C-alpha positions as CSV (number, residue, x, y, z in Angstrom):
1,M,9.1,9.4,13.1
2,R,10.6,11.9,15.8
3,G,10.8,11.0,19.2
4,D,8.7,8.7,20.9
5,R,5.2,10.2,19.9
6,S,3.1,8.3,17.5
7,Y,1.1,9.9,14.7
8,T,-2.3,9.3,16.4
9,E,-1.0,11.2,19.8
10,D,0.3,14.1,18.4
11,E,-2.7,14.4,16.1
12,Q,-4.8,14.5,19.3
13,V,-3.0,17.5,20.1
14,G,-3.5,19.3,16.8
15,C,-0.4,18.3,15.1
16,P,-1.1,16.2,12.3
17,S,1.1,13.6,10.8
18,V,3.4,14.3,7.9
19,S,5.7,12.1,5.9
20,V,8.6,13.6,4.2
21,I,9.9,11.2,1.3
22,L,13.5,12.2,0.2
23,L,14.5,10.6,-3.1
24,N,18.2,9.9,-3.6
25,Y,20.3,8.7,-6.3
26,N,24.1,8.6,-5.8
27,G,23.7,12.1,-4.0
28,L,25.8,11.2,-1.1
29,R,27.3,14.6,-0.9
30,F,23.9,16.3,0.0
31,L,22.4,13.7,2.4
32,E,24.3,15.1,5.3
33,P,23.3,18.5,5.2
34,C,19.5,17.8,4.1
35,L,19.1,15.3,6.9
36,E,20.8,17.5,9.6
37,S,18.4,20.4,7.9
38,L,15.5,18.1,8.5
39,K,16.4,17.1,12.1
40,R,16.3,20.8,13.2
41,T,12.7,21.1,11.5
42,R,10.5,22.8,14.6
43,Y,7.7,20.3,13.9
44,S,7.1,17.1,16.3
45,N,5.0,15.1,14.1
46,F,7.0,13.7,11.0
47,R,8.9,10.7,9.9
48,V,11.4,10.9,7.2
49,I,11.5,8.4,4.3
50,L,14.6,7.8,2.2
51,V,13.8,6.4,-1.3
52,D,17.4,5.3,-2.8
53,N,17.3,4.5,-6.5
54,G,20.0,2.0,-6.6
55,S,22.9,4.3,-5.6
56,T,26.3,3.2,-6.1
57,D,28.1,5.9,-4.1
58,G,27.9,4.5,-0.4
59,S,24.5,6.6,0.2
60,Q,22.6,3.6,1.5
61,E,25.4,2.6,3.7
62,F,25.7,6.0,5.1
63,V,22.1,5.9,5.9
64,R,22.3,2.9,7.9
65,A,25.2,4.1,9.7
66,R,24.4,7.5,10.4
67,Y,20.4,7.8,10.9
68,P,19.1,4.5,11.7
69,D,16.6,5.9,14.2
70,F,15.7,9.0,12.2
71,V,15.4,7.4,8.8
72,T,13.1,5.0,7.5
73,P,14.8,3.4,4.6
74,V,13.3,2.1,0.9
75,F,16.3,0.7,-0.8
76,N,15.8,-0.1,-4.7
77,R,18.1,-2.0,-6.6
78,E,18.0,0.0,-9.5
79,N,17.3,3.6,-10.5
80,L,13.3,3.4,-11.1
81,G,13.1,6.9,-12.0
82,F,11.3,9.9,-9.8
83,S,7.7,9.1,-10.5
84,K,7.7,5.2,-10.0
85,A,10.2,5.8,-6.7
86,M,8.0,8.2,-5.3
87,N,4.6,6.1,-6.1
88,Q,6.4,3.0,-4.0
89,V,5.8,5.2,-0.9
90,L,2.8,7.3,-1.6
91,Q,0.9,4.1,-2.4
92,R,1.5,2.5,0.9
93,E,-0.8,3.8,3.4
94,E,1.2,2.7,6.6
95,L,4.2,4.7,5.5
96,C,2.0,8.1,4.5
97,G,0.9,10.7,7.2
98,K,-2.1,13.0,6.8
99,Y,0.3,14.9,4.5
100,V,3.1,13.9,2.6
101,V,6.2,15.9,1.4
102,L,8.3,15.1,-1.6
103,L,11.6,16.4,-1.2
104,N,14.7,16.4,-3.3
105,N,17.6,15.4,-1.7
106,D,19.7,18.6,-2.5
107,T,17.6,20.9,-0.5
108,E,18.1,22.3,3.0
109,P,14.7,23.4,4.8
110,Q,14.7,26.0,7.4
111,Q,13.5,25.0,10.8
112,H,9.7,26.5,10.6
113,W,9.2,25.2,6.7
114,L,7.1,22.3,7.9
115,E,4.9,24.2,10.4
116,E,4.1,26.9,8.0
117,L,2.8,24.6,5.5
118,V,0.8,22.4,8.1
119,K,-0.9,25.6,9.4
120,V,-2.2,26.6,5.9
121,A,-3.3,23.2,4.9
122,E,-5.1,22.6,8.2
123,S,-7.1,26.3,7.9
124,D,-8.4,25.1,4.3
125,S,-9.6,21.8,3.4
126,S,-9.6,22.5,-0.2
127,V,-5.8,23.1,-0.1
128,G,-4.5,20.0,-2.4
129,A,-0.9,21.0,-2.8
130,L,1.6,23.7,-1.5
131,Q,5.1,24.9,-2.0
132,P,7.4,26.6,0.0
133,R,9.5,29.6,-1.2
134,L,12.4,28.0,-3.0
135,L,15.6,29.8,-2.9
136,S,19.2,28.9,-4.3
137,L,21.5,27.1,-2.0
138,R,24.4,28.6,-4.4
139,D,23.3,32.0,-3.5
140,P,20.5,32.4,-1.0
141,R,19.8,35.9,-2.2
142,Y,18.2,34.5,-5.3
143,F,15.4,32.4,-6.2
144,D,15.6,28.8,-7.2
145,Y,15.2,27.8,-10.9
146,N,12.6,25.0,-10.3
147,G,9.6,26.8,-8.6
148,A,10.9,29.9,-6.8
149,A,7.8,31.5,-5.6
150,G,5.3,29.7,-7.6
151,G,4.6,28.1,-10.8
152,Y,2.5,29.1,-13.7
153,L,2.1,28.3,-17.5
154,D,1.5,30.1,-20.5
155,R,-1.6,28.6,-22.9
156,Y,1.4,26.7,-24.7
157,G,2.5,24.9,-21.8
158,Y,5.6,26.9,-21.3
159,T,6.7,27.2,-17.5
160,V,7.1,30.5,-15.3
161,C,7.7,31.2,-12.2
162,R,7.2,34.2,-9.8
163,G,11.0,34.6,-9.7
164,R,12.3,33.2,-12.7
165,I,11.7,33.2,-16.6
166,F,13.4,30.5,-18.4
167,Y,17.3,31.2,-17.4
168,S,16.8,34.5,-15.5
169,I,16.4,34.4,-12.0
170,E,15.3,37.3,-9.8
171,Q,16.9,38.3,-6.5
172,D,14.4,38.0,-3.5
173,N,13.9,41.5,-2.4
174,G,10.4,40.5,-1.0
175,Q,8.4,41.5,-4.0
176,Y,6.8,37.7,-3.5
177,D,6.0,37.9,0.0
178,D,2.4,37.3,-0.5
179,M,0.8,33.8,-0.4
180,L,-0.9,33.1,-3.5
181,E,-2.7,30.6,-5.9
182,T,-0.5,29.2,-8.4
183,L,-1.1,26.6,-11.1
184,W,1.8,24.0,-10.1
185,A,4.1,23.7,-6.9
186,G,7.9,23.2,-7.6
187,G,9.2,19.8,-7.4
188,P,11.9,20.1,-5.1
189,A,9.6,20.4,-2.3
190,I,6.0,19.8,-3.0
191,F,3.7,19.4,0.0
192,L,0.6,17.2,-0.6
193,R,-2.7,16.2,1.5
194,H,-2.1,12.7,1.1
195,D,-5.8,11.2,0.9
196,I,-6.6,13.4,-2.4
197,L,-4.3,11.2,-4.2
198,S,-6.4,8.0,-4.5
199,D,-8.8,10.9,-6.0
200,T,-6.6,12.3,-8.4
201,G,-4.2,9.5,-9.2
202,Y,-0.4,9.1,-8.4
203,L,2.6,10.6,-10.2
204,D,2.3,9.4,-13.9
205,E,5.2,6.8,-14.2
206,D,5.3,7.3,-18.0
207,F,6.9,10.4,-17.3
208,W,10.0,9.0,-15.4
209,A,11.3,12.2,-14.4
210,Y,10.7,16.2,-15.1
211,F,7.1,17.9,-15.4
212,E,5.5,15.1,-13.3
213,E,4.6,17.5,-10.5
214,I,3.1,19.9,-12.9
215,D,0.9,17.4,-14.4
216,L,0.2,16.3,-10.8
217,C,-1.0,19.5,-9.9
218,W,-3.2,20.1,-13.0
219,R,-5.0,17.0,-11.9
220,I,-5.5,18.2,-8.5
221,R,-6.8,21.8,-9.9
222,L,-9.1,19.7,-12.4
223,R,-10.6,18.0,-9.3
224,G,-11.4,21.2,-7.8
225,Y,-8.3,21.5,-5.2
226,K,-6.2,24.8,-4.6
227,V,-2.3,24.6,-5.0
228,L,-0.6,27.8,-3.2
229,C,3.0,29.2,-2.8
230,V,3.5,29.8,1.1
231,P,6.4,32.1,1.1
232,S,6.6,32.0,4.9
233,S,7.9,28.3,4.7
234,V,11.4,28.4,3.2
235,V,13.5,25.8,1.5
236,Y,17.0,26.0,-0.1
237,H,17.7,24.1,-3.0
238,Y,20.9,23.5,-4.5
239,W,20.0,22.8,-8.4
240,G,22.8,21.9,-10.6
241,G,21.4,23.6,-13.6
242,A,21.6,20.4,-16.0
243,N,20.4,20.9,-19.2
244,T,22.0,17.8,-21.4
245,P,20.1,16.4,-24.3
246,R,18.4,13.6,-22.0
247,V,16.6,16.5,-19.8
248,Q,15.8,18.3,-23.0
249,Y,14.1,15.7,-24.2
250,F,12.3,14.7,-21.3
251,N,11.0,18.2,-20.5
252,H,9.4,18.6,-24.1
253,R,8.2,15.2,-24.3
254,N,6.4,15.4,-20.8
255,N,5.6,18.9,-21.6
256,L,3.7,17.7,-24.4
257,L,2.1,14.6,-22.5
258,T,0.8,17.2,-19.8
259,L,-1.3,19.6,-22.6
260,I,-2.5,16.6,-24.1
261,K,-3.7,14.6,-21.0
262,N,-5.1,17.7,-19.1
263,Y,-6.7,20.1,-21.7
264,S,-9.9,19.6,-23.2
265,W,-10.0,18.5,-27.1
266,L,-11.0,22.2,-27.7
267,H,-7.8,23.6,-26.3
268,V,-5.7,20.7,-27.1
269,L,-6.3,21.8,-30.9
270,R,-6.1,25.3,-30.3
271,Y,-2.7,25.4,-28.6
272,V,-0.8,21.9,-29.1
273,P,-0.1,23.1,-33.0
274,G,1.4,26.4,-31.8
275,R,3.5,24.4,-29.2
276,A,4.8,22.4,-32.0
277,I,5.6,25.5,-34.0
278,L,7.4,27.1,-31.2
279,D,9.4,24.0,-30.8
280,L,10.1,23.9,-34.3
281,A,11.5,27.2,-34.1
282,N,13.6,25.8,-31.2
283,V,14.8,23.2,-33.4
284,G,16.0,26.0,-35.8
285,Y,17.6,27.8,-33.5
286,A,19.6,24.9,-31.7
287,L,20.8,24.1,-35.4
288,S,22.0,27.5,-35.9
289,K,24.3,27.2,-33.0
290,G,25.6,23.8,-34.4
291,D,24.0,21.8,-31.4
292,L,22.5,18.9,-33.2
293,R,22.1,16.9,-30.2
294,W,19.9,19.8,-28.5
295,A,17.6,19.8,-32.0
296,M,17.4,16.0,-32.0
297,A,16.5,16.1,-28.5
298,I,13.5,18.0,-29.2
299,V,12.4,16.2,-32.5
300,S,12.7,12.9,-30.5
301,A,10.4,14.3,-28.1
302,H,7.5,15.0,-30.6
303,V,8.4,11.7,-32.5
304,W,7.8,9.7,-29.0
305,I,4.4,11.3,-29.1
306,L,3.4,10.3,-32.3
307,L,4.7,6.6,-32.1
308,H,2.7,6.2,-28.7
309,L,-0.4,8.0,-29.5
310,P,-2.8,5.0,-28.2
311,L,-0.8,5.2,-24.9
312,V,-1.0,9.1,-24.7
313,L,-4.9,8.9,-25.5
314,R,-5.5,6.1,-23.0
315,R,-4.0,8.3,-20.4
316,R,-5.9,11.4,-21.4
317,R,-9.0,9.7,-21.3
318,E,-8.2,8.5,-17.4
319,V,-7.6,12.0,-16.5
320,Q,-10.6,13.4,-18.5
321,R,-12.7,11.3,-16.3
322,L,-11.6,12.8,-13.1
323,R,-12.4,16.3,-14.4
324,R,-14.7,18.4,-12.2
325,V,-13.9,21.8,-13.4
326,P,-13.6,23.3,-16.8
327,D,-10.5,24.5,-18.6
328,A,-11.6,28.4,-17.6
329,E,-11.2,27.8,-14.2
330,I,-7.4,26.2,-14.9
331,M,-6.8,28.7,-17.4
332,R,-7.4,31.8,-15.3
333,L,-4.0,30.4,-13.8
334,M,-2.2,30.8,-17.0
335,L,-0.7,33.7,-18.7
336,R,-2.7,34.6,-21.7
337,H,0.4,35.7,-24.0
338,S,3.2,33.7,-25.0
339,V,6.1,33.8,-22.6
340,V,8.5,32.6,-25.5
341,L,7.8,35.9,-27.4
342,Q,7.8,38.0,-24.5
343,F,11.4,36.8,-23.3
344,F,13.2,36.3,-26.5
345,L,11.8,39.0,-28.7
346,Q,10.5,41.6,-26.2
347,G,13.1,41.2,-23.8
348,R,11.3,40.9,-20.4
349,R,13.2,39.3,-17.9
350,D,11.3,39.6,-14.6
351,F,8.0,38.1,-13.9
352,S,6.2,41.4,-12.8
353,T,7.1,42.9,-16.3
354,L,5.2,40.2,-18.1
355,S,1.7,40.8,-20.1
356,G,-1.1,38.7,-19.8
357,L,-0.4,37.6,-16.3
358,P,-3.1,35.5,-14.2
359,S,-5.7,37.8,-12.7
360,V,-4.9,36.5,-9.3
361,V,-1.5,37.7,-9.7
362,Q,-2.4,41.3,-11.3
363,A,-4.7,41.7,-8.1
364,S,-1.6,41.1,-5.7
365,Q,0.2,43.5,-7.7
366,G,-2.5,45.9,-7.5
367,T,-2.9,46.5,-11.2
368,G,-6.0,46.0,-13.2
369,S,-4.6,45.2,-16.6
């Protein structure tokens, strides 16, 4: 908590409480710039909770020595993964304010980032999640890979962002300055209304890491809450670009889990087989490049789903009991046409050039198609 104010005192003067939950695992080189940028935040009623997943690089000692009055530490003995580590805090009411932010350790928020997010959340009680404009720390002229200016999916579950399609990242020239509804909010800095998590459920710990924010945002949508990108709030993210077989495995596995859990049966049967065919083509491409580990990561993701079908179906039943809105409401925020085919076969590299964009995006671009 900043200064001597309590959450209650600040909320009485219109400044609701925010808990910024920062996850760290052997990220010592990022901690100082991240925490110093948080100290410059122009918002009075927030606290920083650092969850360390068993780091061995001196991160815990550094935080204790340098930020004893600024950071509330939660130190784990081992790496629990992203979802379980974050849930440790999200499930503790005494640590969470009215709003929570799940923040990566390799981020540097601008001074007014939090103020802008709170302003939007306070203006609309139907807001469940928000994300800032995410820009690259490596080159601030460009969007960040994970989230950019708001995330969407095509109907086969492939991700696309305003400002990023697969590995093609756009320069930020103000083309996505409008605040817009999105399907999901980027994981490096996702802002949540804390009280809805008891309604939607917390992060799915089966995911371990990757895609968990998309799964959560889909559930938030299923309960009838909004997800928005707020470009007036800016956070810079380093994103190392790791694309190891382990990352590939979790991305494909968790993507499939998200589709099976959140779609109605009609759309599971309609789109998951198509997704499997696209993944099979991906395996073929990997083998043509001689990358057996990449191919095996994709195959292993599908095998895991088959071997854990009872667990997958149990998770699906839990999610479907939450449903308040039909698939049609969710799918209005999806691309109607495959982003894979458009990117790799038609050469479409910028988000605005894609066909079948969600209607909310088309309206912001002034198109009627």
